[in-house]
C-alpha positions as CSV (number, residue, x, y, z in Angstrom):
1,M,9.4,3.6,-16.8
2,W,12.2,5.8,-18.3
3,V,10.1,8.9,-18.9
4,S,6.8,10.4,-17.8
5,P,3.9,10.5,-20.3
6,L,3.8,13.6,-22.6
7,G,2.1,16.6,-20.9
8,G,1.2,14.5,-17.8
9,N,-1.4,12.6,-19.9
10,A,-1.3,9.3,-18.1
11,S,-3.2,7.5,-21.0
12,L,-0.2,8.0,-23.3
13,W,1.9,5.4,-21.4
14,S,0.7,2.8,-23.9
15,L,2.1,4.7,-27.0
16,S,5.6,3.5,-26.3
17,Y,4.4,-0.1,-26.0
18,E,2.3,0.1,-29.2
19,W,5.2,1.7,-31.2
20,W,7.6,-1.1,-30.3
21,F,5.0,-3.8,-30.9
22,Y,4.4,-2.6,-34.4
23,V,8.2,-2.4,-35.0
24,L,8.7,-6.0,-33.7
25,F,5.7,-7.2,-35.8
26,F,7.6,-6.7,-39.0
27,P,10.6,-9.1,-38.4
28,V,8.4,-11.7,-36.7
29,A,5.9,-11.6,-39.6
30,T,8.5,-11.6,-42.4
31,L,11.3,-13.8,-40.9
32,L,9.4,-16.5,-39.1
33,P,7.0,-19.0,-40.7
34,S,3.4,-18.6,-39.5
35,R,3.5,-21.8,-37.4
36,L,6.5,-20.5,-35.5
37,Q,5.5,-16.9,-34.9
38,L,3.7,-17.4,-31.7
39,H,6.5,-19.5,-30.3
40,G,9.1,-16.9,-31.3
41,V,7.0,-14.1,-29.6
42,A,6.6,-16.2,-26.5
43,L,10.3,-16.8,-26.3
44,L,11.0,-13.1,-26.6
45,S,8.5,-12.4,-23.8
46,L,10.0,-15.0,-21.6
47,L,13.4,-13.4,-22.1
48,G,11.9,-10.1,-21.2
49,F,10.3,-11.5,-18.0
50,A,13.5,-13.2,-16.9
51,S,15.7,-10.1,-17.5
52,Y,13.1,-7.9,-15.7
53,Q,13.4,-10.0,-12.6
54,W,17.2,-9.7,-12.8
55,M,17.3,-5.9,-13.5
56,P,14.0,-4.0,-13.8
57,N,13.9,-1.9,-17.0
58,Q,11.5,-0.6,-19.6
59,A,12.9,-2.6,-22.5
60,S,12.3,-5.9,-20.6
61,L,8.7,-4.8,-20.0
62,F,8.2,-4.1,-23.7
63,A,9.4,-7.7,-24.5
64,T,7.3,-9.2,-21.7
65,Y,4.1,-7.7,-22.9
66,F,4.7,-8.5,-26.6
67,V,2.9,-11.9,-26.3
68,V,-0.2,-10.1,-24.9
69,W,-0.3,-7.8,-27.9
70,W,0.4,-10.8,-30.2
71,A,-2.7,-12.5,-28.9
72,G,-4.7,-10.1,-31.0
73,V,-2.7,-11.0,-34.0
74,E,-3.5,-14.7,-33.5
75,L,-7.2,-14.0,-33.0
76,A,-7.2,-11.8,-36.1
77,K,-5.5,-14.4,-38.3
78,T,-7.9,-17.1,-37.3
79,Y,-11.0,-14.9,-37.7
80,A,-9.8,-13.6,-41.1
81,T,-9.5,-17.2,-42.3
82,D,-13.0,-18.6,-41.5
83,G,-14.8,-16.0,-39.3
84,R,-14.5,-18.3,-36.3
85,I,-12.1,-18.5,-33.3
86,R,-11.7,-22.1,-32.4
87,L,-10.1,-23.7,-29.4
88,A,-7.9,-25.9,-31.6
89,S,-6.3,-22.8,-33.2
90,Q,-5.8,-20.9,-30.0
91,R,-4.8,-23.8,-27.6
92,G,-1.1,-22.8,-27.8
93,L,-1.9,-19.1,-27.1
94,L,-4.0,-20.1,-24.1
95,L,-1.2,-22.2,-22.7
96,Y,1.3,-19.5,-23.1
97,L,-0.9,-16.9,-21.5
98,A,-1.7,-19.2,-18.6
99,G,2.0,-20.1,-18.2
100,F,3.0,-16.4,-18.1
101,A,0.3,-15.8,-15.5
102,L,1.8,-18.5,-13.3
103,L,5.2,-17.0,-13.7
104,L,3.9,-13.5,-12.8
105,A,2.2,-15.0,-9.7
106,V,5.6,-16.0,-8.3
107,P,6.8,-12.4,-7.6
108,C,3.4,-11.7,-6.0
109,A,3.6,-14.7,-3.8
110,A,7.2,-13.9,-2.8
111,Q,6.4,-10.4,-1.9
112,R,3.5,-11.6,0.2
113,L,5.7,-14.2,2.0
114,R,8.1,-11.4,2.8
115,G,5.3,-9.7,4.6
116,E,5.1,-6.8,2.1
117,S,1.7,-5.5,1.0
118,L,0.4,-5.9,-2.5
119,S,-1.4,-3.2,-4.4
120,F,-4.0,-3.9,-7.1
121,G,-2.6,-1.2,-9.4
122,E,1.1,-1.6,-8.9
123,H,3.9,-4.0,-9.7
124,P,3.9,-7.0,-9.4
125,V,0.1,-7.4,-9.3
126,L,-0.4,-5.1,-12.2
127,E,1.4,-7.3,-14.7
128,L,-0.4,-10.4,-13.4
129,R,-3.8,-8.6,-13.8
130,H,-3.0,-7.8,-17.5
131,F,-2.0,-11.4,-18.4
132,L,-5.0,-12.8,-16.6
133,A,-7.3,-10.3,-18.4
134,A,-5.8,-11.4,-21.8
135,L,-6.4,-15.1,-20.9
136,V,-10.0,-14.4,-20.0
137,I,-10.6,-12.3,-23.1
138,V,-9.2,-15.0,-25.4
139,A,-11.2,-17.7,-23.7
140,A,-14.3,-15.6,-23.9
141,A,-13.8,-15.0,-27.6
142,I,-13.5,-18.8,-28.2
143,V,-16.7,-19.5,-26.3
144,W,-18.6,-16.6,-27.9
145,S,-17.4,-17.6,-31.4
146,K,-18.8,-21.2,-30.7
147,Y,-22.2,-19.6,-30.2
148,R,-21.9,-17.6,-33.4
149,W,-21.4,-14.3,-31.7
150,R,-25.0,-14.4,-30.3
151,F,-26.2,-11.0,-29.0
152,F,-23.0,-9.2,-30.3
153,D,-25.1,-6.6,-32.1
154,Q,-27.1,-5.9,-29.0
155,T,-24.2,-5.6,-26.6
156,L,-21.1,-4.3,-28.4
157,G,-22.7,-3.4,-31.7
158,P,-23.8,0.1,-30.6
159,F,-20.2,1.0,-29.8
160,T,-19.4,0.9,-33.5
161,A,-20.7,4.5,-33.6
162,L,-17.7,5.5,-31.4
163,A,-15.2,3.3,-33.2
164,P,-14.0,5.9,-35.6
165,L,-13.3,8.3,-32.7
166,S,-12.0,5.7,-30.2
167,Y,-8.3,6.6,-30.3
168,G,-8.9,10.3,-30.3
169,L,-11.2,9.9,-27.3
170,Y,-8.6,7.7,-25.6
171,V,-6.0,10.5,-26.1
172,F,-8.2,13.4,-25.0
173,H,-10.4,11.9,-22.3
174,Y,-7.8,12.2,-19.5
175,P,-6.6,15.8,-19.8
176,V,-10.1,17.1,-20.9
177,A,-12.5,15.0,-18.8
178,V,-10.7,13.2,-16.0
179,S,-8.0,15.6,-14.7
180,A,-9.6,18.8,-16.0
181,T,-10.5,21.5,-13.5
182,W,-11.8,24.3,-15.8
183,L,-15.4,23.6,-14.8
184,D,-14.9,23.3,-11.1
185,G,-16.9,26.5,-10.6
186,V,-20.1,24.9,-12.0
187,S,-22.5,24.3,-9.2
188,A,-24.1,21.2,-10.7
189,P,-21.5,18.4,-10.9
190,W,-23.6,16.4,-13.4
191,L,-23.7,19.4,-15.8
192,A,-19.9,19.8,-15.5
193,G,-19.5,16.0,-16.2
194,V,-21.7,16.3,-19.3
195,A,-19.7,19.3,-20.6
196,Y,-16.4,17.4,-20.0
197,V,-17.6,14.4,-21.9
198,L,-19.0,16.4,-24.8
199,T,-15.8,18.4,-25.1
200,A,-13.7,15.2,-25.2
201,L,-16.0,13.8,-27.9
202,G,-15.8,17.0,-29.9
203,L,-12.0,17.1,-29.8
204,A,-11.8,13.4,-30.7
205,A,-14.1,14.0,-33.7
206,W,-12.0,17.0,-34.8
207,A,-8.7,15.1,-34.4
208,E,-9.9,11.9,-36.2
209,G,-11.8,13.9,-38.9
210,P,-10.8,17.3,-40.2
211,F,-7.3,17.4,-38.6
212,Q,-6.4,13.9,-39.7
213,A,-7.6,14.7,-43.2
214,W,-5.4,17.8,-43.2
215,V,-2.4,15.8,-42.0
216,N,-3.0,13.2,-44.8
217,R,-3.1,15.9,-47.4
218,R,0.2,17.5,-46.2
219,F,2.0,14.1,-46.2
220,R,0.7,13.3,-49.7
221,R,2.0,16.6,-51.0
222,L,5.3,16.1,-49.2
223,R,5.7,12.6,-50.6
224,S,4.8,13.8,-54.1
225,H,7.3,16.7,-53.9
226,N,10.1,14.5,-52.7
227,A,9.4,11.6,-55.1
228,T,12.4,10.7,-57.2
229,P,11.6,11.1,-60.9
230,P,12.1,8.0,-63.1
231,P,15.4,7.9,-65.0
232,S,15.1,9.2,-68.6
233,K,15.6,6.8,-71.4
């Protein structure tokens, strides 16, 4: 990576990826026909993978991972159409994810053949893990959809209560609950753990609620103030 996450918050590594994926979404969605979008994204990811093997750099990683993010776009388009995720509609996506997983296995095998150790949380195993996880998730979505999302409400449904706070919780959980030390003096570790969790939840609720509403009001006023008046007749 080119820079460290802001404030040492390791969770924020994903922000740079997300930002570029949203930027790249626009030209893909507007310049390519729907039937060619997945292929175009896969080609860009392939170029990213190849360039990263030649000269490791952050931009190549952004391109490599774009097809993983685009998997969500493909699932969303299918689900929005008929409420189902069918194998026929995701066959190309599965093949691409499997193909990239095989490509990413090559550096792992090469490193192993050279007698070098492999770490579960580091390159090149890390990238392989992510693509395999995407492949499993897409396959699981297809199977689950076939059974009409049976038991969804009982398993994932309760988490809808946290959905409105999910991103705030993602941002705050590391500095507030994982790497925090301000409750190290508490004699009962479980009590400190509960306090860390409640603090992270409270900050997430504030950030996603009152603070976000304040930001929205400020931007609306700024936009209204800077709006160009219509030409007079």
